[in-house]
C-alpha positions as a LaTeX table, in Angstrom:
\begin{tabular}{lrrr}
\hline
Residue & $x$ (\AA) & $y$ (\AA) & $z$ (\AA) \\
\hline
Unk1 & 87.41 & 140.93 & 96.59 \\
Unk2 & 89.58 & 140.84 & 93.47 \\
Unk3 & 92.99 & 139.23 & 92.99 \\
Unk4 & 95.70 & 139.53 & 90.37 \\
Unk5 & 96.48 & 136.33 & 88.47 \\
Unk6 & 99.93 & 134.85 & 88.26 \\
Unk7 & 101.10 & 135.31 & 84.66 \\
Unk8 & 101.77 & 131.58 & 84.44 \\
Unk9 & 98.02 & 131.22 & 84.01 \\
Unk10 & 98.21 & 132.70 & 80.51 \\
Unk11 & 100.09 & 129.57 & 79.41 \\
Unk12 & 97.15 & 127.27 & 80.13 \\
Unk13 & 95.09 & 125.82 & 77.32 \\
Unk14 & 94.08 & 122.59 & 75.66 \\
Unk15 & 97.72 & 121.65 & 75.04 \\
Unk16 & 98.96 & 122.69 & 78.50 \\
Unk17 & 96.55 & 121.88 & 81.31 \\
Unk18 & 99.05 & 122.09 & 84.16 \\
Unk19 & 96.69 & 120.42 & 86.62 \\
Unk20 & 97.31 & 118.66 & 89.93 \\
Unk21 & 95.29 & 115.93 & 91.63 \\
Unk22 & 95.72 & 114.77 & 95.22 \\
Unk23 & 93.96 & 111.63 & 96.44 \\
Unk24 & 93.44 & 111.37 & 100.19 \\
Unk25 & 92.36 & 107.93 & 101.40 \\
Unk26 & 90.57 & 108.03 & 104.76 \\
Unk27 & 89.90 & 105.20 & 107.19 \\
Unk28 & 86.16 & 105.42 & 106.58 \\
Unk29 & 83.88 & 106.31 & 103.62 \\
Unk30 & 83.72 & 110.04 & 102.90 \\
Unk31 & 80.52 & 111.67 & 104.18 \\
Unk32 & 79.44 & 114.05 & 101.42 \\
Unk33 & 77.28 & 116.31 & 103.64 \\
Unk34 & 80.03 & 116.74 & 106.22 \\
Unk35 & 82.52 & 117.42 & 103.41 \\
Unk36 & 80.22 & 120.12 & 102.00 \\
Unk37 & 80.13 & 121.76 & 105.44 \\
Unk38 & 83.92 & 121.57 & 105.69 \\
Unk39 & 84.38 & 123.14 & 102.24 \\
Unk40 & 82.16 & 126.08 & 103.21 \\
Unk41 & 84.31 & 126.78 & 106.27 \\
Unk42 & 87.56 & 126.30 & 104.34 \\
Unk43 & 86.34 & 128.78 & 101.69 \\
Unk44 & 85.96 & 131.42 & 104.41 \\
Unk45 & 89.40 & 130.67 & 105.87 \\
Unk46 & 91.10 & 130.67 & 102.44 \\
Unk47 & 89.21 & 133.31 & 100.43 \\
Unk48 & 91.92 & 133.50 & 97.76 \\
Unk49 & 91.09 & 129.93 & 96.73 \\
Unk50 & 87.32 & 130.48 & 96.57 \\
Unk51 & 87.51 & 132.47 & 93.33 \\
Unk52 & 86.64 & 132.43 & 89.65 \\
Unk53 & 88.40 & 133.87 & 86.64 \\
Unk54 & 86.99 & 136.90 & 84.85 \\
Unk55 & 88.20 & 138.81 & 81.82 \\
Unk56 & 89.16 & 142.45 & 82.30 \\
Unk57 & 89.97 & 143.91 & 78.88 \\
Unk58 & 93.23 & 142.19 & 77.87 \\
Unk59 & 93.94 & 140.40 & 81.15 \\
Unk60 & 92.40 & 137.99 & 83.62 \\
Unk61 & 91.55 & 138.63 & 87.25 \\
Unk62 & 90.27 & 136.41 & 90.04 \\
Unk63 & 87.17 & 137.52 & 91.92 \\
Unk64 & 85.31 & 136.03 & 94.87 \\
Unk65 & 83.12 & 133.08 & 93.94 \\
Unk66 & 80.24 & 132.50 & 96.36 \\
Unk67 & 79.01 & 129.36 & 94.60 \\
Unk68 & 79.70 & 126.12 & 96.49 \\
Unk69 & 82.62 & 123.91 & 95.54 \\
Unk70 & 81.59 & 120.97 & 93.37 \\
Unk71 & 81.85 & 117.43 & 94.73 \\
Unk72 & 81.66 & 114.83 & 91.96 \\
Unk73 & 80.81 & 111.14 & 92.45 \\
Unk74 & 83.02 & 108.16 & 91.57 \\
Unk75 & 86.21 & 110.22 & 91.60 \\
Unk76 & 85.37 & 111.81 & 88.25 \\
Unk77 & 87.09 & 114.96 & 86.98 \\
Unk78 & 85.45 & 118.18 & 85.81 \\
Unk79 & 86.78 & 121.09 & 83.77 \\
Unk80 & 87.98 & 123.90 & 86.03 \\
Unk81 & 86.76 & 127.42 & 85.31 \\
Unk82 & 83.49 & 126.19 & 83.77 \\
Unk83 & 79.93 & 125.54 & 84.88 \\
Unk84 & 80.99 & 121.96 & 85.67 \\
Unk85 & 83.08 & 123.25 & 88.59 \\
Unk86 & 80.78 & 126.19 & 89.43 \\
Unk87 & 83.57 & 128.24 & 87.81 \\
Unk88 & 85.93 & 127.40 & 90.68 \\
Unk89 & 89.62 & 126.66 & 90.15 \\
Unk90 & 89.41 & 123.86 & 92.71 \\
Unk91 & 87.20 & 120.79 & 92.32 \\
Unk92 & 86.54 & 117.80 & 94.54 \\
Unk93 & 85.36 & 114.25 & 94.05 \\
Unk94 & 84.69 & 111.28 & 96.31 \\
Unk95 & 84.67 & 107.55 & 95.84 \\
Unk96 & 84.24 & 105.37 & 98.91 \\
Unk97 & 87.06 & 106.28 & 101.32 \\
Unk98 & 88.79 & 108.47 & 98.78 \\
Unk99 & 88.71 & 112.28 & 98.59 \\
Unk100 & 90.06 & 113.82 & 95.37 \\
Unk101 & 91.32 & 117.42 & 95.27 \\
Unk102 & 91.92 & 118.94 & 91.82 \\
Unk103 & 93.42 & 122.32 & 91.04 \\
Unk104 & 95.45 & 124.20 & 88.46 \\
Unk105 & 99.21 & 124.38 & 88.90 \\
Unk106 & 98.99 & 127.88 & 87.41 \\
Unk107 & 97.13 & 129.02 & 90.57 \\
Unk108 & 99.19 & 127.36 & 93.27 \\
Unk109 & 101.72 & 124.61 & 93.89 \\
Unk110 & 101.91 & 121.70 & 96.33 \\
Unk111 & 103.24 & 123.87 & 99.14 \\
Unk112 & 100.57 & 126.53 & 98.58 \\
Unk113 & 97.62 & 124.15 & 98.50 \\
Unk114 & 98.67 & 121.96 & 101.46 \\
Unk115 & 97.26 & 124.24 & 104.20 \\
Unk116 & 93.97 & 124.42 & 102.30 \\
Unk117 & 93.69 & 120.63 & 102.08 \\
Unk118 & 94.62 & 120.25 & 105.75 \\
Unk119 & 91.98 & 122.82 & 106.71 \\
Unk120 & 89.33 & 120.90 & 104.79 \\
Unk121 & 90.33 & 117.73 & 106.63 \\
Unk122 & 90.33 & 119.55 & 109.96 \\
Unk123 & 86.82 & 120.99 & 109.57 \\
Unk124 & 85.64 & 117.61 & 108.25 \\
Unk125 & 87.07 & 115.57 & 111.13 \\
Unk126 & 86.02 & 118.04 & 113.84 \\
Unk127 & 82.38 & 117.60 & 112.81 \\
Unk128 & 82.65 & 113.81 & 112.55 \\
Unk129 & 84.75 & 113.38 & 115.69 \\
Unk130 & 83.96 & 116.32 & 118.02 \\
Unk131 & 85.72 & 114.72 & 120.99 \\
Unk132 & 89.02 & 114.27 & 119.15 \\
Unk133 & 92.03 & 116.33 & 120.29 \\
Unk134 & 94.15 & 117.99 & 117.61 \\
Unk135 & 97.24 & 120.19 & 117.77 \\
Unk136 & 96.28 & 123.57 & 119.38 \\
Unk137 & 98.56 & 125.60 & 117.09 \\
Unk138 & 97.02 & 123.98 & 114.04 \\
Unk139 & 93.51 & 124.69 & 115.36 \\
Unk140 & 94.40 & 128.34 & 115.97 \\
Unk141 & 95.76 & 128.67 & 112.44 \\
Unk142 & 92.64 & 127.21 & 110.82 \\
Unk143 & 90.14 & 129.02 & 113.05 \\
Unk144 & 91.71 & 132.46 & 112.46 \\
Unk145 & 91.24 & 134.61 & 109.36 \\
Unk146 & 93.77 & 134.64 & 106.52 \\
Unk147 & 96.73 & 136.94 & 107.08 \\
Unk148 & 97.74 & 139.76 & 104.73 \\
Unk149 & 100.89 & 137.82 & 103.83 \\
Unk150 & 98.75 & 134.87 & 102.70 \\
Unk151 & 96.37 & 136.99 & 100.64 \\
Unk152 & 99.10 & 139.03 & 98.94 \\
Unk153 & 98.36 & 138.73 & 95.23 \\
Unk154 & 101.50 & 140.42 & 93.86 \\
Unk155 & 103.53 & 137.43 & 92.65 \\
Unk156 & 106.79 & 139.29 & 92.06 \\
Unk157 & 108.40 & 142.67 & 92.87 \\
Unk158 & 108.20 & 145.47 & 90.31 \\
Unk159 & 111.98 & 145.88 & 90.15 \\
Unk160 & 114.67 & 143.34 & 89.44 \\
Unk161 & 116.55 & 141.93 & 92.44 \\
Unk162 & 120.37 & 142.16 & 92.68 \\
Unk163 & 121.85 & 139.08 & 91.03 \\
Unk164 & 124.78 & 137.09 & 92.42 \\
Unk165 & 124.79 & 133.51 & 91.17 \\
Unk166 & 126.65 & 131.05 & 93.42 \\
Unk167 & 126.71 & 128.02 & 91.12 \\
Unk168 & 125.89 & 126.76 & 87.67 \\
Unk169 & 122.22 & 125.80 & 87.31 \\
Unk170 & 122.31 & 125.19 & 83.56 \\
Unk171 & 121.45 & 121.73 & 82.26 \\
Unk172 & 123.87 & 120.11 & 79.81 \\
Unk173 & 123.15 & 120.82 & 76.17 \\
Unk174 & 122.32 & 117.15 & 75.56 \\
Unk175 & 120.92 & 114.82 & 78.20 \\
Unk176 & 119.61 & 111.27 & 78.05 \\
Unk177 & 115.86 & 111.27 & 77.47 \\
Unk178 & 113.52 & 108.34 & 78.00 \\
Unk179 & 112.24 & 107.75 & 74.48 \\
Unk180 & 109.84 & 105.08 & 75.75 \\
Unk181 & 107.89 & 107.73 & 77.69 \\
Unk182 & 105.59 & 109.18 & 75.02 \\
Unk183 & 104.45 & 112.76 & 75.60 \\
Unk184 & 101.03 & 114.23 & 74.91 \\
Unk185 & 97.50 & 114.23 & 76.30 \\
Unk186 & 96.36 & 111.84 & 73.57 \\
Unk187 & 98.20 & 109.12 & 75.50 \\
Unk188 & 96.72 & 110.00 & 78.89 \\
Unk189 & 94.88 & 106.70 & 79.04 \\
Unk190 & 98.31 & 105.07 & 79.47 \\
Unk191 & 99.55 & 107.24 & 82.34 \\
Unk192 & 100.33 & 104.94 & 85.28 \\
Unk193 & 101.15 & 105.47 & 88.96 \\
Unk194 & 103.39 & 103.16 & 91.01 \\
Unk195 & 103.31 & 103.91 & 94.76 \\
Unk196 & 105.84 & 102.73 & 97.34 \\
Unk197 & 105.39 & 103.26 & 101.08 \\
Unk198 & 108.58 & 103.37 & 103.16 \\
Unk199 & 108.72 & 103.80 & 106.94 \\
Unk200 & 110.18 & 107.21 & 107.77 \\
Unk201 & 112.49 & 105.78 & 110.43 \\
Unk202 & 113.92 & 103.28 & 107.94 \\
Unk203 & 114.55 & 105.82 & 105.19 \\
Unk204 & 115.82 & 108.60 & 107.47 \\
Unk205 & 118.16 & 106.18 & 109.28 \\
Unk206 & 119.64 & 105.33 & 105.89 \\
Unk207 & 120.01 & 108.83 & 104.42 \\
Unk208 & 120.92 & 110.81 & 107.55 \\
Unk209 & 124.20 & 108.94 & 107.92 \\
Unk210 & 125.13 & 110.07 & 104.39 \\
Unk211 & 124.27 & 113.75 & 104.82 \\
Unk212 & 121.44 & 112.94 & 102.43 \\
Unk213 & 117.72 & 113.57 & 102.17 \\
Unk214 & 114.63 & 111.75 & 100.84 \\
Unk215 & 114.92 & 113.74 & 97.60 \\
Unk216 & 118.57 & 112.97 & 96.92 \\
Unk217 & 118.09 & 109.32 & 97.91 \\
Unk218 & 115.25 & 108.83 & 95.40 \\
Unk219 & 117.19 & 110.85 & 92.78 \\
Unk220 & 120.21 & 108.57 & 93.15 \\
Unk221 & 118.00 & 105.47 & 93.07 \\
Unk222 & 116.31 & 106.59 & 89.84 \\
Unk223 & 119.66 & 107.48 & 88.30 \\
Unk224 & 120.92 & 104.00 & 89.11 \\
Unk225 & 117.69 & 102.42 & 87.85 \\
Unk226 & 117.85 & 104.22 & 84.49 \\
Unk227 & 121.57 & 103.51 & 84.11 \\
Unk228 & 121.04 & 99.78 & 84.58 \\
Unk229 & 118.06 & 99.75 & 82.20 \\
Unk230 & 120.09 & 101.63 & 79.56 \\
Unk231 & 123.72 & 100.48 & 79.89 \\
Unk232 & 124.51 & 101.78 & 76.40 \\
Unk233 & 123.87 & 105.39 & 77.42 \\
Unk234 & 126.77 & 107.81 & 77.78 \\
Unk235 & 124.82 & 111.08 & 78.03 \\
Unk236 & 124.26 & 112.81 & 81.38 \\
Unk237 & 121.10 & 111.86 & 83.26 \\
Unk238 & 119.43 & 114.92 & 84.77 \\
Unk239 & 116.99 & 114.91 & 87.67 \\
Unk240 & 114.99 & 118.11 & 87.93 \\
Unk241 & 113.99 & 118.77 & 91.55 \\
Unk242 & 110.92 & 120.95 & 92.05 \\
Unk243 & 112.06 & 123.56 & 94.52 \\
Unk244 & 110.18 & 126.60 & 95.88 \\
Unk245 & 111.84 & 130.01 & 95.93 \\
Unk246 & 109.53 & 131.77 & 98.40 \\
Unk247 & 112.32 & 132.73 & 100.81 \\
Unk248 & 114.45 & 134.34 & 98.11 \\
Unk249 & 111.31 & 136.12 & 96.89 \\
Unk250 & 110.61 & 137.45 & 100.38 \\
Unk251 & 107.12 & 135.91 & 100.42 \\
Unk252 & 107.37 & 132.81 & 102.64 \\
Unk253 & 103.58 & 132.62 & 103.13 \\
Unk254 & 102.52 & 133.20 & 99.52 \\
Unk255 & 99.80 & 130.88 & 98.22 \\
Unk256 & 100.75 & 131.43 & 94.57 \\
Unk257 & 102.79 & 129.06 & 92.41 \\
Unk258 & 106.48 & 129.65 & 93.14 \\
Unk259 & 108.24 & 126.53 & 91.84 \\
Unk260 & 111.71 & 126.38 & 90.36 \\
Unk261 & 113.40 & 123.34 & 88.80 \\
Unk262 & 116.84 & 122.71 & 90.30 \\
Unk263 & 118.81 & 120.18 & 88.22 \\
Unk264 & 120.94 & 117.41 & 89.69 \\
Unk265 & 123.30 & 116.19 & 86.95 \\
Unk266 & 124.58 & 112.61 & 86.98 \\
Unk267 & 127.39 & 112.15 & 84.43 \\
Unk268 & 128.01 & 108.80 & 82.84 \\
Unk269 & 131.39 & 108.43 & 84.56 \\
Unk270 & 129.54 & 108.01 & 87.85 \\
Unk271 & 128.71 & 104.46 & 86.77 \\
Unk272 & 131.15 & 102.91 & 89.23 \\
Unk273 & 130.01 & 104.97 & 92.24 \\
Unk274 & 127.65 & 103.27 & 94.67 \\
Unk275 & 124.22 & 104.70 & 95.50 \\
Unk276 & 125.36 & 105.91 & 98.93 \\
Unk277 & 127.98 & 108.26 & 97.47 \\
Unk278 & 125.66 & 109.41 & 94.70 \\
Unk279 & 123.17 & 110.39 & 97.40 \\
Unk280 & 125.76 & 112.57 & 99.14 \\
Unk281 & 126.98 & 114.13 & 95.88 \\
Unk282 & 123.43 & 114.92 & 94.80 \\
Unk283 & 122.76 & 116.57 & 98.16 \\
Unk284 & 125.72 & 118.92 & 97.73 \\
Unk285 & 124.78 & 119.77 & 94.15 \\
Unk286 & 121.16 & 120.45 & 95.08 \\
Unk287 & 122.16 & 122.76 & 97.95 \\
Unk288 & 124.30 & 124.84 & 95.59 \\
Unk289 & 121.78 & 125.03 & 92.77 \\
Unk290 & 118.83 & 125.85 & 95.05 \\
Unk291 & 120.65 & 128.60 & 96.93 \\
Unk292 & 118.71 & 131.87 & 97.34 \\
Unk293 & 121.20 & 133.65 & 95.07 \\
Unk294 & 120.43 & 131.26 & 92.23 \\
Unk295 & 116.70 & 131.56 & 92.98 \\
Unk296 & 116.96 & 135.31 & 92.37 \\
Unk297 & 117.82 & 134.54 & 88.74 \\
Unk298 & 114.47 & 132.75 & 88.37 \\
Unk299 & 112.60 & 135.56 & 90.13 \\
Unk300 & 114.10 & 138.16 & 87.79 \\
Unk301 & 113.13 & 136.05 & 84.79 \\
Unk302 & 109.52 & 136.13 & 86.01 \\
Unk303 & 109.73 & 139.91 & 86.46 \\
Unk304 & 111.04 & 140.30 & 82.90 \\
Unk305 & 108.20 & 138.13 & 81.59 \\
Unk306 & 105.72 & 140.26 & 83.54 \\
Unk307 & 107.09 & 143.41 & 81.93 \\
Unk308 & 107.16 & 141.81 & 78.50 \\
Unk309 & 103.48 & 140.82 & 78.39 \\
Unk310 & 102.10 & 143.92 & 80.12 \\
Unk311 & 100.89 & 145.59 & 76.92 \\
Unk312 & 100.10 & 142.46 & 74.89 \\
Unk313 & 96.65 & 141.29 & 73.97 \\
Unk314 & 95.36 & 137.97 & 75.36 \\
Unk315 & 96.44 & 135.79 & 72.46 \\
Unk316 & 99.93 & 137.28 & 72.51 \\
Unk317 & 100.19 & 136.76 & 76.27 \\
Unk318 & 99.18 & 133.12 & 75.91 \\
Unk319 & 101.67 & 132.49 & 73.11 \\
Unk320 & 104.50 & 134.20 & 74.96 \\
Unk321 & 103.90 & 132.46 & 78.31 \\
Unk322 & 103.52 & 129.03 & 76.71 \\
Unk323 & 106.93 & 129.49 & 75.09 \\
Unk324 & 108.39 & 130.73 & 78.39 \\
Unk325 & 107.19 & 127.64 & 80.25 \\
Unk326 & 108.14 & 125.21 & 77.50 \\
Unk327 & 111.75 & 126.40 & 77.70 \\
Unk328 & 112.02 & 124.71 & 81.09 \\
Unk329 & 109.88 & 121.59 & 80.76 \\
Unk330 & 110.61 & 118.22 & 79.26 \\
Unk331 & 114.37 & 118.90 & 79.39 \\
Unk332 & 115.13 & 116.49 & 82.24 \\
Unk333 & 115.42 & 112.72 & 82.19 \\
Unk334 & 113.15 & 112.57 & 85.24 \\
Unk335 & 111.79 & 114.97 & 87.86 \\
Unk336 & 111.11 & 114.84 & 91.60 \\
Unk337 & 108.82 & 116.93 & 93.79 \\
Unk338 & 108.82 & 116.89 & 97.60 \\
Unk339 & 106.45 & 119.23 & 99.44 \\
Unk340 & 108.07 & 118.34 & 102.77 \\
Unk341 & 106.92 & 116.81 & 106.02 \\
Unk342 & 103.23 & 117.68 & 106.35 \\
Unk343 & 102.15 & 118.97 & 109.81 \\
Unk344 & 99.09 & 116.78 & 110.22 \\
Unk345 & 98.52 & 117.80 & 113.86 \\
Unk346 & 97.07 & 114.42 & 114.78 \\
Unk347 & 94.72 & 114.16 & 111.80 \\
Unk348 & 96.88 & 111.52 & 110.12 \\
Unk349 & 95.39 & 108.82 & 112.37 \\
Unk350 & 92.29 & 109.09 & 110.14 \\
Unk351 & 94.29 & 109.07 & 106.88 \\
Unk352 & 95.57 & 105.88 & 105.24 \\
Unk353 & 97.34 & 107.51 & 102.33 \\
Unk354 & 97.82 & 110.65 & 100.27 \\
Unk355 & 98.90 & 110.39 & 96.65 \\
Unk356 & 99.70 & 113.46 & 94.49 \\
Unk357 & 99.46 & 113.13 & 90.71 \\
Unk358 & 101.21 & 115.54 & 88.33 \\
Unk359 & 100.60 & 116.65 & 84.78 \\
Unk360 & 103.24 & 114.67 & 82.88 \\
Unk361 & 103.33 & 117.10 & 79.96 \\
Unk362 & 104.95 & 119.64 & 82.30 \\
Unk363 & 107.78 & 117.37 & 83.41 \\
Unk364 & 110.58 & 115.09 & 82.29 \\
Unk365 & 110.29 & 111.50 & 81.17 \\
Unk366 & 109.29 & 110.14 & 84.60 \\
Unk367 & 107.83 & 112.15 & 87.49 \\
Unk368 & 108.18 & 111.25 & 91.16 \\
Unk369 & 106.20 & 112.74 & 94.04 \\
Unk370 & 107.49 & 112.17 & 97.58 \\
Unk371 & 104.88 & 112.72 & 100.29 \\
Unk372 & 104.43 & 111.88 & 103.95 \\
Unk373 & 101.52 & 110.49 & 105.96 \\
Unk374 & 101.91 & 109.45 & 109.57 \\
Unk375 & 105.12 & 107.46 & 109.96 \\
Unk376 & 105.56 & 106.68 & 106.24 \\
Unk377 & 107.07 & 108.30 & 103.19 \\
Unk378 & 105.19 & 107.67 & 99.98 \\
Unk379 & 107.01 & 107.60 & 96.66 \\
Unk380 & 104.74 & 107.90 & 93.64 \\
Unk381 & 106.53 & 107.08 & 90.37 \\
Unk382 & 104.42 & 108.33 & 87.46 \\
Unk383 & 105.00 & 107.12 & 83.92 \\
Unk384 & 103.39 & 107.73 & 80.54 \\
Unk385 & 102.85 & 103.98 & 80.17 \\
Unk386 & 102.45 & 100.86 & 82.28 \\
Unk387 & 105.87 & 99.33 & 81.48 \\
Unk388 & 107.31 & 98.06 & 84.77 \\
Unk389 & 111.01 & 97.76 & 83.86 \\
Unk390 & 112.00 & 100.89 & 85.81 \\
Unk391 & 109.93 & 100.18 & 88.92 \\
Unk392 & 111.02 & 96.54 & 88.88 \\
Unk393 & 114.67 & 97.60 & 89.03 \\
Unk394 & 113.80 & 100.27 & 91.64 \\
Unk395 & 112.23 & 97.55 & 93.79 \\
Unk396 & 115.30 & 95.35 & 93.43 \\
Unk397 & 117.55 & 98.19 & 94.55 \\
Unk398 & 115.42 & 98.74 & 97.65 \\
Unk399 & 115.69 & 95.02 & 98.38 \\
Unk400 & 119.45 & 94.99 & 97.86 \\
Unk401 & 119.88 & 97.96 & 100.22 \\
Unk402 & 117.52 & 96.40 & 102.77 \\
Unk403 & 115.20 & 99.43 & 102.77 \\
Unk404 & 111.82 & 97.92 & 103.66 \\
Unk405 & 108.79 & 99.04 & 101.64 \\
Unk406 & 105.25 & 98.21 & 100.62 \\
Unk407 & 104.37 & 98.45 & 96.93 \\
Unk408 & 100.77 & 99.24 & 96.00 \\
Unk409 & 99.09 & 97.99 & 92.83 \\
Unk410 & 99.77 & 100.11 & 89.71 \\
Unk411 & 96.95 & 102.55 & 89.00 \\
Unk412 & 95.93 & 104.59 & 85.97 \\
Unk413 & 95.32 & 108.26 & 86.74 \\
Unk414 & 93.59 & 111.05 & 84.86 \\
Unk415 & 93.70 & 114.80 & 85.40 \\
Unk416 & 91.09 & 117.50 & 84.89 \\
Unk417 & 91.33 & 120.36 & 82.39 \\
Unk418 & 90.93 & 124.12 & 82.72 \\
Unk419 & 89.17 & 126.66 & 80.49 \\
Unk420 & 89.88 & 130.38 & 80.52 \\
Unk421 & 87.01 & 132.90 & 80.17 \\
Unk422 & 86.13 & 133.93 & 76.62 \\
\hline
\end{tabular}
């Protein structure tokens, strides 16, 4: 079987890895043999993820890869698309109770890879705990073959969609940037993760009364945090919210990367407005910016890029797509991603935590991942250094608002690379 690649892939290279890492912490040490068995079954259920890249004249394609997925010891990373990963675009590692899942953001996004990760956990836990009862609908989904809608490898339509923008989704010309967050892979040894666990009932009780959401709550909190750490600032602070446009695209089950950045703009004259009102205002702004009609503008931009590179050679495609991606990255003060409530189907009783890590060169000054496990929301604040001034103020705000949380120890994280075929 052969699949078309998403043109975003042509932007990857040594200066733009675009990789994702998810760390799943189980209640017991990971059994490597059982994990290998689970990966074999998951590869059959999700054939579009068991692939390798090949060169076809002046383009890349993905073809079926029958080699087993690699499982590395001690949580170590490997280079995707090379012999180290058996040429797969997914790689796995284990370390005690931790299972690491690495992939390229140019292949899929958090929403697209979540069913794959859940399937791996399902096949793993079924073998280890054969008497356990899981959600029947989830079991049916994982035990059946992939649907045509899942396997569809056409990222975008051939023709432009009718455009009708409902709101302004342009960022201000100048925004406040966090100069203390140094960009570049040469500083990756300083990248630090700060994780907060908040009970879902506590957070939802707080935001639901404000017509808010976990995303707009954290956005308002980070705005307030940055404002108090930089009282001299008078430029707008922009939060870029990673938002999927699958519905506007007409491909709700697509596994490919379909992520848009919807900006929430906090102007300096909001200084006197309390966090509760900022949460509500951010919610309204996000709903307007992430409307399907605005999403169509992004889809059409992808279609134009597809047409533009069609007759280019490989080097020209890479140069063009790197410029296209760079137009939209690093232009926000901070960014937030929220995949949504994960349908664990009863498997979460075996999972202590799940922490997603993002490639910081593809985002604003600070990146935040919001995730859910069991009855908790996790908030992972990722920085390019270990300076705690922002998370210290964030913690104080949670205390002042009486939102109970557990803070985990700061942790350095590293991401794998990817190599395209010669």
